C-alpha beads as a LAMMPS data file, in Angstrom:
LAMMPS data file: protein, C-alpha beads

88 atoms
87 bonds

1 atom types
1 bond types

-500.0 500.0 xlo xhi
-500.0 500.0 ylo yhi
-500.0 500.0 zlo zhi

Masses

1 110.0

Atoms # bond

1 1 1 0.072 0.033 0.035
2 1 1 3.032 2.321 0.482
3 1 1 4.521 2.164 -3.002
4 1 1 5.958 0.090 -5.776
5 1 1 8.925 -0.824 -7.660
6 1 1 9.619 -1.695 -11.358
7 1 1 12.377 -2.605 -13.625
8 1 1 13.144 -0.770 -16.798
9 1 1 15.867 -0.236 -19.561
10 1 1 17.235 3.019 -20.350
11 1 1 19.892 5.485 -19.544
12 1 1 17.583 8.107 -18.047
13 1 1 15.649 7.711 -14.901
14 1 1 11.945 8.401 -14.395
15 1 1 10.774 11.906 -15.268
16 1 1 10.412 14.442 -12.562
17 1 1 6.644 13.793 -12.505
18 1 1 4.853 13.639 -9.263
19 1 1 1.843 11.701 -10.136
20 1 1 1.422 8.344 -12.004
21 1 1 -1.385 6.309 -13.489
22 1 1 -1.660 2.509 -12.856
23 1 1 -3.626 0.511 -15.336
24 1 1 -3.970 -3.070 -16.600
25 1 1 -4.324 -3.551 -20.451
26 1 1 -7.369 -5.696 -21.155
27 1 1 -8.735 -5.398 -17.729
28 1 1 -11.112 -2.858 -16.188
29 1 1 -8.739 -1.310 -13.748
30 1 1 -7.479 2.254 -13.859
31 1 1 -6.039 4.207 -10.934
32 1 1 -5.079 7.673 -11.892
33 1 1 -3.106 10.650 -10.568
34 1 1 -1.481 8.724 -7.814
35 1 1 0.939 10.955 -5.952
36 1 1 4.488 9.721 -5.422
37 1 1 8.135 10.322 -4.756
38 1 1 11.048 8.269 -6.187
39 1 1 13.013 6.878 -3.338
40 1 1 15.266 4.409 -5.325
41 1 1 16.790 4.302 -8.762
42 1 1 19.795 2.067 -9.512
43 1 1 21.334 -0.207 -12.018
44 1 1 20.887 -3.940 -11.221
45 1 1 23.129 -6.899 -12.283
46 1 1 20.131 -8.971 -12.588
47 1 1 19.307 -8.934 -16.247
48 1 1 17.552 -12.242 -17.206
49 1 1 16.399 -11.307 -20.642
50 1 1 18.817 -8.781 -21.983
51 1 1 22.440 -7.862 -22.134
52 1 1 21.448 -4.090 -21.685
53 1 1 21.668 -2.632 -18.222
54 1 1 18.409 -3.117 -16.342
55 1 1 17.524 -0.378 -13.699
56 1 1 15.147 -0.660 -10.635
57 1 1 12.957 2.282 -9.591
58 1 1 11.140 2.366 -6.175
59 1 1 8.431 4.758 -5.593
60 1 1 6.609 5.800 -2.416
61 1 1 3.083 6.828 -2.600
62 1 1 2.047 10.227 -1.260
63 1 1 -1.350 11.309 0.388
64 1 1 -3.827 9.022 -1.463
65 1 1 -7.515 9.798 -1.503
66 1 1 -9.915 7.395 0.156
67 1 1 -10.875 6.286 -3.325
68 1 1 -7.361 5.615 -4.357
69 1 1 -6.776 3.510 -1.095
70 1 1 -9.740 1.482 -1.905
71 1 1 -8.771 0.843 -5.476
72 1 1 -5.233 0.149 -4.661
73 1 1 -6.347 -2.405 -1.874
74 1 1 -8.613 -4.063 -4.597
75 1 1 -5.685 -4.183 -7.059
76 1 1 -3.339 -5.753 -4.403
77 1 1 -6.025 -8.481 -3.339
78 1 1 -6.841 -9.400 -6.986
79 1 1 -3.527 -9.118 -8.731
80 1 1 -0.703 -10.132 -6.580
81 1 1 0.551 -13.340 -5.199
82 1 1 2.079 -12.360 -1.844
83 1 1 3.599 -9.736 0.359
84 1 1 6.809 -8.303 -0.708
85 1 1 9.498 -8.313 1.957
86 1 1 12.505 -6.037 2.018
87 1 1 15.972 -7.630 1.693
88 1 1 18.084 -7.425 4.893

Bonds

1 1 1 2
2 1 2 3
3 1 3 4
4 1 4 5
5 1 5 6
6 1 6 7
7 1 7 8
8 1 8 9
9 1 9 10
10 1 10 11
11 1 11 12
12 1 12 13
13 1 13 14
14 1 14 15
15 1 15 16
16 1 16 17
17 1 17 18
18 1 18 19
19 1 19 20
20 1 20 21
21 1 21 22
22 1 22 23
23 1 23 24
24 1 24 25
25 1 25 26
26 1 26 27
27 1 27 28
28 1 28 29
29 1 29 30
30 1 30 31
31 1 31 32
32 1 32 33
33 1 33 34
34 1 34 35
35 1 35 36
36 1 36 37
37 1 37 38
38 1 38 39
39 1 39 40
40 1 40 41
41 1 41 42
42 1 42 43
43 1 43 44
44 1 44 45
45 1 45 46
46 1 46 47
47 1 47 48
48 1 48 49
49 1 49 50
50 1 50 51
51 1 51 52
52 1 52 53
53 1 53 54
54 1 54 55
55 1 55 56
56 1 56 57
57 1 57 58
58 1 58 59
59 1 59 60
60 1 60 61
61 1 61 62
62 1 62 63
63 1 63 64
64 1 64 65
65 1 65 66
66 1 66 67
67 1 67 68
68 1 68 69
69 1 69 70
70 1 70 71
71 1 71 72
72 1 72 73
73 1 73 74
74 1 74 75
75 1 75 76
76 1 76 77
77 1 77 78
78 1 78 79
79 1 79 80
80 1 80 81
81 1 81 82
82 1 82 83
83 1 83 84
84 1 84 85
85 1 85 86
86 1 86 87
87 1 87 88
């Protein structure tokens, strides 16, 4: 509920935007204008599908509306397989 992480290819980091949209293609789910702050952005050595550098970006959500919290809770309950645990 507090944020998300994703992997991407590219030399530039995420834009300096402060809101993002989360949607699923082919599904009826669209969460828009989610406030966030980038908390991590680094190159990883884990590149299973490519020889290019892969980067990992971690985002922390800002003040979500009650509707956004409800929609995010629904997304997590229906589209994930477990709780993420930070590495020690």
